[in-house]
C-alpha positions in Angstrom: 134.7 53.2 130.3 131.5 51.9 131.4 130.9 48.4 132.9 128.7 47.5 130.3 130.9 49.4 127.1 133.4 47.2 127.9 131.8 43.8 128.1 130.0 45.0 124.8 133.6 45.8 122.7 135.5 42.4 124.1 134.2 40.7 121.0 136.6 43.2 119.2 139.4 42.9 121.8 142.7 40.6 121.7 143.8 38.3 124.0 147.8 37.8 123.1 147.7 34.3 124.7 144.9 33.4 122.0 145.9 32.5 118.9 143.0 33.6 115.9 143.1 30.7 113.3 141.9 30.8 109.6 138.2 31.9 109.1 135.4 29.5 110.2 134.0 27.4 107.5 130.4 26.1 108.0 130.4 22.4 109.2 128.8 20.2 106.4 126.1 18.7 108.2 125.2 15.7 106.1 128.9 14.2 105.8 128.9 14.7 109.8 128.5 11.0 111.0 125.9 10.0 113.7 123.0 11.2 114.7 121.4 14.1 113.2 118.3 15.9 114.0 115.4 17.2 111.7 115.2 20.8 111.4 112.6 22.2 113.3 110.0 24.0 111.8 109.7 27.8 112.7 108.1 28.2 115.8 106.1 31.2 116.5 106.6 32.7 120.4 106.4 35.4 122.2 109.7 35.2 123.3 112.9 33.3 122.3 113.6 30.0 124.0 117.0 29.2 125.4 118.4 25.6 126.3 121.5 25.5 128.7 122.6 22.3 128.9 125.8 20.9 130.7 127.6 19.5 133.3 127.5 20.2 137.1 127.8 23.9 136.7 125.2 23.8 134.8 123.1 22.2 137.0 124.5 23.6 139.9 124.8 27.0 141.1 125.9 28.5 137.9 123.0 27.0 135.6 120.9 27.9 138.9 122.4 32.0 138.3 121.8 31.9 134.8 118.7 30.8 133.9 116.4 33.2 136.4 119.0 36.2 134.5 118.1 35.0 130.9 114.0 35.0 131.9 114.4 38.8 133.5 116.2 39.3 129.9 113.3 37.8 128.1 114.1 34.4 127.3 112.0 31.8 128.4 114.8 29.2 129.3 114.6 25.2 130.1 117.9 24.1 131.4 119.6 20.5 131.9 122.6 19.7 134.0 124.3 16.1 134.2 126.9 16.6 136.8 130.0 14.3 135.3 128.8 14.5 132.6 130.7 15.8 129.0 132.2 14.1 125.7 134.7 11.5 127.2 132.5 9.1 128.4 129.0 8.6 126.4 129.0 5.0 128.4 127.8 7.2 131.5 126.2 9.8 129.5 125.8 10.7 126.0 125.1 14.2 125.0 125.7 13.7 121.4 122.9 10.9 121.5 120.5 12.7 123.8 121.1 16.3 121.9 119.0 15.7 118.5 115.9 14.9 120.1 116.5 17.9 122.5 116.8 20.1 119.7 114.0 19.1 117.9 111.7 19.0 120.7 112.7 22.1 122.4 113.7 24.0 119.0 115.3 26.5 120.8 116.6 30.1 119.4 120.2 29.8 121.7 122.1 27.5 123.1 124.1 27.7 126.1 126.6 24.6 126.7 129.2 24.2 129.3 131.2 21.0 130.4 134.4 19.8 129.5 135.5 19.7 133.1 135.2 16.0 133.5 137.0 15.0 130.5 140.3 14.3 131.1 140.3 10.4 131.1 139.6 8.2 128.7 137.6 8.0 125.9 135.5 5.6 125.5 133.3 4.7 122.8 130.6 6.5 120.6 127.6 4.8 120.9 127.2 2.4 117.9 130.8 2.6 117.3 133.3 -0.5 117.7 135.9 1.4 118.1 138.7 1.0 120.7 138.8 3.3 124.4 141.6 6.1 124.1 143.2 6.6 127.1 144.0 9.7 127.9 147.7 9.5 127.7 147.8 9.1 124.0 147.4 12.9 123.5 147.5 12.4 119.8 144.7 10.1 119.2 143.0 11.7 122.1 142.7 15.1 121.0 141.7 13.8 117.2 138.7 12.1 118.4 137.9 14.7 121.3 137.6 17.4 118.5 135.7 15.3 116.3 132.9 15.0 119.0 133.1 18.7 119.5 132.3 19.5 116.0 129.7 16.8 116.0 127.9 18.1 118.6 128.3 21.7 117.3 126.6 20.7 114.3 123.0 19.1 116.4 123.0 21.7 118.2 123.3 24.6 115.6 121.2 22.2 112.9 117.9 24.0 113.8 119.1 27.6 113.4 119.9 28.2 116.9 122.7 30.6 117.8 125.4 28.3 120.1 127.5 29.4 122.8 129.8 26.5 123.7 131.6 27.8 127.4 135.1 26.4 128.5 135.7 25.0 132.0 137.2 27.2 134.2 140.7 27.7 135.6 141.1 25.5 139.4 142.8 25.5 141.9 144.7 21.6 141.4 147.5 22.2 139.2 146.9 18.8 137.4 143.6 19.8 136.8 144.5 22.6 135.1 147.5 21.2 133.1 144.5 18.8 131.7 142.2 22.1 131.3 144.5 23.6 128.7 144.5 20.4 126.0 140.4 20.6 126.9 140.1 24.2 126.1 142.7 24.1 123.3 141.1 21.1 121.5 137.7 22.9 122.2 138.3 26.0 120.7 139.8 24.2 117.7 136.8 22.3 117.1 134.4 25.3 117.3 136.2 27.7 115.3 135.9 24.7 112.4 132.8 24.6 112.3 131.5 28.4 112.4 128.8 27.6 113.4 129.0 29.0 117.3 130.9 31.3 119.4 133.3 29.8 121.6 133.6 31.6 125.7 137.4 31.1 127.3 135.3 30.9 130.8 139.3 29.8 131.9 140.0 33.7 131.1 137.0 35.1 132.8 138.1 32.7 136.4 141.9 34.0 136.3 144.0 36.7 137.3 146.7 38.1 135.2 149.4 35.8 136.2 147.1 32.6 135.1 146.1 32.1 138.7 142.8 31.2 139.4 140.0 33.7 141.1 139.3 32.0 144.7 137.6 34.8 146.4 136.1 38.3 145.7 135.6 40.9 148.1 132.1 42.4 149.5 132.4 45.4 152.2 135.9 44.9 153.0 136.0 41.1 153.8 136.4 38.2 151.5 134.0 36.4 149.6 134.8 32.7 148.4 134.4 31.9 144.6 135.5 28.0 145.2 134.4 25.0 147.5 137.2 23.4 149.3 138.3 21.5 146.5 139.3 24.3 144.0 137.6 23.3 141.3 133.4 24.0 142.2 132.0 27.4 141.9 130.2 28.5 145.1 127.2 30.9 144.7 129.5 33.8 144.6 131.9 32.5 142.7 128.4 31.6 140.4 126.9 35.3 140.8 130.6 36.6 139.5 131.1 34.2 136.4 127.1 35.1 135.2 128.1 39.3 134.8 130.6 38.7 132.8 128.3 35.8 130.5 125.5 37.4 130.1 126.6 40.6 127.9 128.7 37.9 126.2 125.7 35.8 125.3 123.4 38.8 124.7 125.9 40.6 122.4 128.1 38.5 120.9 126.8 36.1 117.1 128.1 33.4 115.1 130.7 33.1 112.9 132.6 35.2 115.0 135.8 32.5 116.3 136.4 33.2 120.2 135.0 35.2 122.8 138.7 37.6 122.7 139.4 39.5 126.4 141.4 41.3 128.2 142.3 39.6 131.4 143.7 43.1 133.3 139.7 43.9 132.8 138.2 40.6 133.9 139.6 41.0 137.0 139.0 44.3 137.9 134.8 43.5 137.0 135.4 40.3 138.8 135.3 42.1 142.2 133.0 44.4 140.8 130.8 41.7 140.6 131.4 40.5 143.9 130.5 44.4 145.5 127.0 44.9 143.2 125.7 41.2 143.1 126.8 38.9 146.2 123.9 38.2 148.4 
């Protein structure tokens, strides 16, 4: 099977570690609390417009690799990344508050968002809320509020009719960080699936070996190419290229209301090595 055929088919491939929930249902946007973007008027464009947004991965190497790749595929791309951002600390940077203006102004046909890697911490209150902060240690309350925030954000991003792709955090070396990502990814997946308005892409699996360990390096011309910096979390340029190659066919072939992108781990590992060989500088 060719590489492209493998990735086009991933939308239909199951992963035993993933449990698929009930059929997706549309989110009642009108009932969702907080700011909502007005439905944008149709925009006539020669090229579809893509908005790529998120945390340091989008600000950094992964976003910088994705943007020109999508431009070569015929998209006009606007990218906005904010290091250390997510949904936990709106007092630092508030994606939920800023997104209505961004969606109304840009009127994108496609939105790609990646965040969550910085969210394993206290949930500070949203703008205008008098609710108390929720500590990470209060797991039930934390998860419930975090899922509400994901649903609310997806509702805004999809309100203009855009196709939305929500990318999970990647796998990582530190055990404490990896365990935290399990909670965050599970909450993100449930929330995205409930909306029925976005495709959830599990980049944790895309950056993992079959045994669950993160992919630290690839190989090029017989030598090892590091995919992460020394912190075991942030992607190097080569690691970003490898992940980009996994994401491009997903984002260009899979559409909502598909609940999640389900992949074969063995196929991912094999293709990660191919990407390092074929595309690393």
